[in-house]
N, CA, C and O atoms as a GROMACS GRO file, in nm:
protein
  300
    1MET      N    1  17.944   0.054   7.592
    1MET     CA    2  17.834   0.118   7.660
    1MET      C    3  17.854   0.103   7.811
    1MET      O    4  17.901   0.000   7.860
    2ASP      N    5  17.818   0.206   7.881
    2ASP     CA    6  17.833   0.205   8.026
    2ASP      C    7  17.724   0.119   8.088
    2ASP      O    8  17.607   0.129   8.049
    3TRP      N    9  17.759   0.036   8.183
    3TRP     CA   10  17.663  -0.058   8.242
    3TRP      C   11  17.584   0.002   8.358
    3TRP      O   12  17.479  -0.052   8.394
    4VAL      N   13  17.631   0.111   8.416
    4VAL     CA   14  17.565   0.168   8.533
    4VAL      C   15  17.422   0.214   8.502
    4VAL      O   16  17.332   0.180   8.578
    5PRO      N   17  17.396   0.290   8.395
    5PRO     CA   18  17.257   0.331   8.368
    5PRO      C   19  17.164   0.211   8.342
    5PRO      O   20  17.048   0.214   8.381
    6ILE      N   21  17.216   0.109   8.278
    6ILE     CA   22  17.134  -0.009   8.250
    6ILE      C   23  17.092  -0.077   8.380
    6ILE      O   24  16.976  -0.114   8.396
    7VAL      N   25  17.187  -0.092   8.472
    7VAL     CA   26  17.158  -0.157   8.600
    7VAL      C   27  17.062  -0.071   8.682
    7VAL      O   28  16.965  -0.123   8.738
    8PHE      N   29  17.088   0.059   8.690
    8PHE     CA   30  17.004   0.146   8.772
    8PHE      C   31  16.863   0.158   8.715
    8PHE      O   32  16.766   0.156   8.791
    9VAL      N   33  16.849   0.171   8.584
    9VAL     CA   34  16.716   0.181   8.524
    9VAL      C   35  16.640   0.050   8.543
    9VAL      O   36  16.520   0.052   8.572
   10THR      N   37  16.708  -0.062   8.527
   10THR     CA   38  16.643  -0.191   8.548
   10THR      C   39  16.599  -0.207   8.694
   10THR      O   40  16.487  -0.252   8.720
   11PHE      N   41  16.686  -0.169   8.787
   11PHE     CA   42  16.651  -0.177   8.928
   11PHE      C   43  16.534  -0.085   8.962
   11PHE      O   44  16.443  -0.123   9.035
   12LYS      N   45  16.537   0.036   8.907
   12LYS     CA   46  16.429   0.132   8.934
   12LYS      C   47  16.297   0.081   8.879
   12LYS      O   48  16.195   0.088   8.947
   13ALA      N   49  16.297   0.029   8.758
   13ALA     CA   50  16.174  -0.023   8.698
   13ALA      C   51  16.122  -0.142   8.779
   13ALA      O   52  16.002  -0.154   8.800
   14LEU      N   53  16.211  -0.229   8.823
   14LEU     CA   54  16.171  -0.344   8.902
   14LEU      C   55  16.114  -0.301   9.038
   14LEU      O   56  16.010  -0.350   9.080
   15ALA      N   57  16.183  -0.209   9.105
   15ALA     CA   58  16.137  -0.162   9.237
   15ALA      C   59  16.004  -0.090   9.226
   15ALA      O   60  15.914  -0.112   9.307
   16LEU      N   61  15.988  -0.003   9.126
   16LEU     CA   62  15.862   0.068   9.108
   16LEU      C   63  15.749  -0.028   9.069
   16LEU      O   64  15.635  -0.010   9.113
   17GLY      N   65  15.780  -0.127   8.988
   17GLY     CA   66  15.679  -0.226   8.950
   17GLY      C   67  15.629  -0.304   9.071
   17GLY      O   68  15.509  -0.326   9.086
   18ILE      N   69  15.721  -0.348   9.156
   18ILE     CA   70  15.682  -0.421   9.277
   18ILE      C   71  15.603  -0.331   9.370
   18ILE      O   72  15.502  -0.373   9.426
   19ALA      N   73  15.648  -0.206   9.387
   19ALA     CA   74  15.577  -0.112   9.475
   19ALA      C   75  15.437  -0.083   9.422
   19ALA      O   76  15.342  -0.076   9.501
   20MET      N   77  15.422  -0.066   9.291
   20MET     CA   78  15.290  -0.041   9.235
   20MET      C   79  15.198  -0.162   9.253
   20MET      O   80  15.080  -0.146   9.282
   21PHE      N   81  15.253  -0.282   9.238
   21PHE     CA   82  15.173  -0.402   9.257
   21PHE      C   83  15.117  -0.408   9.398
   21PHE      O   84  14.997  -0.430   9.417
   22PHE      N   85  15.203  -0.388   9.498
   22PHE     CA   86  15.157  -0.397   9.636
   22PHE      C   87  15.066  -0.279   9.673
   22PHE      O   88  14.975  -0.296   9.754
   23ALA      N   89  15.090  -0.161   9.616
   23ALA     CA   90  15.003  -0.047   9.643
   23ALA      C   91  14.863  -0.072   9.586
   23ALA      O   92  14.763  -0.045   9.653
   24ILE      N   93  14.856  -0.122   9.465
   24ILE     CA   94  14.726  -0.152   9.405
   24ILE      C   95  14.656  -0.263   9.481
   24ILE      O   96  14.535  -0.256   9.504
   25LYS      N   97  14.731  -0.366   9.520
   25LYS     CA   98  14.672  -0.476   9.597
   25LYS      C   99  14.619  -0.426   9.731
   25LYS      O  100  14.509  -0.465   9.771
   26TRP      N  101  14.694  -0.342   9.800
   26TRP     CA  102  14.651  -0.291   9.930
   26TRP      C  103  14.525  -0.204   9.915
   26TRP      O  104  14.431  -0.217   9.994
   27HIS      N  105  14.524  -0.116   9.814
   27HIS     CA  106  14.408  -0.031   9.794
   27HIS      C  107  14.285  -0.113   9.753
   27HIS      O  108  14.173  -0.081   9.794
   28TYR      N  109  14.306  -0.215   9.675
   28TYR     CA  110  14.195  -0.302   9.636
   28TYR      C  111  14.138  -0.373   9.759
   28TYR      O  112  14.017  -0.381   9.776
   29ASP      N  113  14.225  -0.424   9.844
   29ASP     CA  114  14.180  -0.491   9.966
   29ASP      C  115  14.109  -0.394  10.060
   29ASP      O  116  14.010  -0.432  10.123
   30GLN      N  117  14.156  -0.271  10.069
   30GLN     CA  118  14.090  -0.171  10.154
   30GLN      C  119  13.955  -0.131  10.095
   30GLN      O  120  13.861  -0.103  10.169
   31GLY      N  121  13.946  -0.128   9.963
   31GLY     CA  122  13.822  -0.090   9.897
   31GLY      C  123  13.711  -0.191   9.918
   31GLY      O  124  13.593  -0.154   9.918
   32GLU      N  125  13.745  -0.316   9.937
   32GLU     CA  126  13.644  -0.417   9.961
   32GLU      C  127  13.577  -0.397  10.097
   32GLU      O  128  13.460  -0.432  10.116
   33LYS      N  129  13.651  -0.339  10.192
   33LYS     CA  130  13.598  -0.320  10.326
   33LYS      C  131  13.527  -0.185  10.342
   33LYS      O  132  13.447  -0.168  10.435
   34ALA      N  133  13.554  -0.091  10.255
   34ALA     CA  134  13.505   0.046  10.273
   34ALA      C  135  13.365   0.065  10.216
   34ALA      O  136  13.318  -0.014  10.134
   35ASP      N  137  13.300   0.171  10.262
   35ASP     CA  138  13.168   0.209  10.214
   35ASP      C  139  13.181   0.282  10.081
   35ASP      O  140  13.269   0.367  10.065
   36THR      N  141  13.096   0.251   9.987
   36THR     CA  142  13.103   0.312   9.854
   36THR      C  143  13.078   0.462   9.860
   36THR      O  144  13.144   0.539   9.789
   37ARG      N  145  12.984   0.505   9.942
   37ARG     CA  146  12.952   0.648   9.953
   37ARG      C  147  13.072   0.726  10.008
   37ARG      O  148  13.102   0.836   9.961
   38ALA      N  149  13.139   0.670  10.106
   38ALA     CA  150  13.256   0.736  10.163
   38ALA      C  151  13.369   0.744  10.061
   38ALA      O  152  13.442   0.843  10.054
   39LEU      N  153  13.384   0.639   9.982
   39LEU     CA  154  13.488   0.641   9.878
   39LEU      C  155  13.460   0.748   9.773
   39LEU      O  156  13.552   0.818   9.730
   40LEU      N  157  13.335   0.761   9.732
   40LEU     CA  158  13.301   0.863   9.633
   40LEU      C  159  13.319   1.003   9.690
   40LEU      O  160  13.366   1.093   9.620
   41ARG      N  161  13.283   1.022   9.816
   41ARG     CA  162  13.300   1.152   9.880
   41ARG      C  163  13.448   1.188   9.889
   41ARG      O  164  13.486   1.302   9.861
   42THR      N  165  13.531   1.093   9.927
   42THR     CA  166  13.675   1.117   9.936
   42THR      C  167  13.735   1.143   9.798
   42THR      O  168  13.821   1.229   9.783
   43GLY      N  169  13.690   1.068   9.699
   43GLY     CA  170  13.738   1.090   9.563
   43GLY      C  171  13.701   1.227   9.510
   43GLY      O  172  13.782   1.291   9.443
   44GLY      N  173  13.581   1.273   9.541
   44GLY     CA  174  13.540   1.407   9.501
   44GLY      C  175  13.622   1.515   9.568
   44GLY      O  176  13.658   1.614   9.506
   45LYS      N  177  13.650   1.496   9.696
   45LYS     CA  178  13.734   1.593   9.768
   45LYS      C  179  13.874   1.598   9.708
   45LYS      O  180  13.931   1.705   9.690
   46MET      N  181  13.929   1.482   9.678
   46MET     CA  182  14.064   1.478   9.622
   46MET      C  183  14.067   1.542   9.483
   46MET      O  184  14.164   1.610   9.448
   47ALA      N  185  13.963   1.522   9.403
   47ALA     CA  186  13.956   1.584   9.271
   47ALA      C  187  13.947   1.736   9.283
   47ALA      O  188  14.008   1.809   9.205
   48ALA      N  189  13.869   1.784   9.381
   48ALA     CA  190  13.857   1.928   9.402
   48ALA      C  191  13.990   1.988   9.448
   48ALA      O  192  14.029   2.095   9.401
   49VAL      N  193  14.059   1.921   9.539
   49VAL     CA  194  14.189   1.970   9.585
   49VAL      C  195  14.288   1.972   9.470
   49VAL      O  196  14.366   2.066   9.456
   50PHE      N  197  14.286   1.868   9.387
   50PHE     CA  198  14.376   1.863   9.272
   50PHE      C  199  14.347   1.976   9.175
   50PHE      O  200  14.440   2.040   9.125
   51ALA      N  201  14.220   2.002   9.148
   51ALA     CA  202  14.183   2.109   9.055
   51ALA      C  203  14.225   2.246   9.110
   51ALA      O  204  14.275   2.330   9.035
   52LEU      N  205  14.206   2.268   9.240
   52LEU     CA  206  14.249   2.394   9.300
   52LEU      C  207  14.400   2.409   9.297
   52LEU      O  208  14.452   2.518   9.271
   53ALA      N  209  14.471   2.301   9.325
   53ALA     CA  210  14.617   2.307   9.320
   53ALA      C  211  14.666   2.334   9.178
   53ALA      O  212  14.759   2.412   9.158
   54LEU      N  213  14.603   2.271   9.080
   54LEU     CA  214  14.640   2.294   8.940
   54LEU      C  215  14.613   2.439   8.900
   54LEU      O  216  14.695   2.501   8.833
   55LEU      N  217  14.499   2.492   8.941
   55LEU     CA  218  14.468   2.632   8.913
   55LEU      C  219  14.569   2.725   8.979
   55LEU      O  220  14.611   2.823   8.918
   56GLY      N  221  14.609   2.695   9.102
   56GLY     CA  222  14.709   2.776   9.171
   56GLY      C  223  14.844   2.774   9.100
   56GLY      O  224  14.910   2.877   9.089
   57VAL      N  225  14.885   2.657   9.054
   57VAL     CA  226  15.014   2.647   8.983
   57VAL      C  227  15.009   2.724   8.852
   57VAL      O  228  15.105   2.792   8.816
   58VAL      N  229  14.897   2.714   8.780
   58VAL     CA  230  14.884   2.785   8.652
   58VAL      C  231  14.887   2.936   8.675
   58VAL      O  232  14.956   3.010   8.604
   59LEU      N  233  14.812   2.982   8.774
   59LEU     CA  234  14.812   3.126   8.804
   59LEU      C  235  14.950   3.173   8.849
   59LEU      O  236  14.995   3.280   8.807
   60PHE      N  237  15.016   3.096   8.932
   60PHE     CA  238  15.150   3.131   8.975
   60PHE      C  239  15.247   3.139   8.856
   60PHE      O  240  15.330   3.230   8.850
   61ALA      N  241  15.235   3.044   8.763
   61ALA     CA  242  15.322   3.045   8.646
   61ALA      C  243  15.298   3.169   8.559
   61ALA      O  244  15.392   3.230   8.510
   62PHE      N  245  15.170   3.206   8.540
   62PHE     CA  246  15.141   3.324   8.459
   62PHE      C  247  15.187   3.452   8.527
   62PHE      O  248  15.241   3.541   8.461
   63VAL      N  249  15.166   3.462   8.658
   63VAL     CA  250  15.210   3.582   8.729
   63VAL      C  251  15.362   3.592   8.727
   63VAL      O  252  15.416   3.700   8.702
   64LEU      N  253  15.429   3.482   8.751
   64LEU     CA  254  15.576   3.483   8.750
   64LEU      C  255  15.631   3.516   8.612
   64LEU      O  256  15.725   3.594   8.599
   65SER      N  257  15.572   3.456   8.508
   65SER     CA  258  15.622   3.481   8.374
   65SER      C  259  15.595   3.624   8.329
   65SER      O  260  15.678   3.683   8.260
   66SER      N  261  15.482   3.681   8.367
   66SER     CA  262  15.457   3.820   8.330
   66SER      C  263  15.544   3.915   8.413
   66SER      O  264  15.582   4.022   8.364
   67THR      N  265  15.574   3.878   8.536
   67THR     CA  266  15.664   3.958   8.617
   67THR      C  267  15.805   3.960   8.559
   67THR      O  268  15.875   4.061   8.565
   68LEU      N  269  15.845   3.847   8.503
   68LEU     CA  270  15.978   3.838   8.443
   68LEU      C  271  15.983   3.899   8.303
   68LEU      O  272  16.090   3.906   8.243
   69GLY      N  273  15.869   3.943   8.252
   69GLY     CA  274  15.866   4.011   8.123
   69GLY      C  275  15.851   3.919   8.004
   69GLY      O  276  15.885   3.959   7.892
   70LEU      N  277  15.801   3.799   8.023
   70LEU     CA  278  15.783   3.708   7.911
   70LEU      C  279  15.654   3.746   7.837
   70LEU      O  280  15.557   3.790   7.899
   71ASP      N  281  15.655   3.730   7.706
   71ASP     CA  282  15.539   3.762   7.624
   71ASP      C  283  15.445   3.643   7.621
   71ASP      O  284  15.481   3.537   7.569
   72LEU      N  285  15.324   3.658   7.676
   72LEU     CA  286  15.229   3.549   7.684
   72LEU      C  287  15.114   3.563   7.585
   72LEU      O  288  15.017   3.488   7.592
   73SER      N  289  15.122   3.658   7.494
   73SER     CA  290  15.013   3.680   7.400
   73SER      C  291  15.016   3.576   7.289
   73SER      O  292  15.122   3.528   7.249
   74PHE      N  293  14.897   3.542   7.241
   74PHE     CA  294  14.887   3.450   7.129
   74PHE      C  295  14.915   3.525   7.000
   74PHE      O  296  14.883   3.643   6.989
   75PRO      N  297  14.975   3.457   6.902
   75PRO     CA  298  15.007   3.526   6.775
   75PRO      C  299  14.887   3.564   6.695
   75PRO      O  300  14.899   3.623   6.588
   0.00000   0.00000   0.00000
C-alpha cells in the first residue's frame, strides 16, 4: 500500500481538527462578549443570504441544464 495518501489524509484530518477547535473556541469567546440581539440579527441575515444563494444556484442549474437539452421532467 502506498504511504503517501495515509500520511496526507492523517495530516489533513489533524490540521482541520486543530483549526476547528481554535475556530470554535474563538467564536465561543467572542459570543460571550457580544449582544444576543445583534447575534440573532446577524444570524438571520446570514440565513437569508444563504437561502438566496442556494435559490440562485438551483435556478442557474435548471436554466443551464435545460439550455443544454437535458430532460428535467419527472417520470
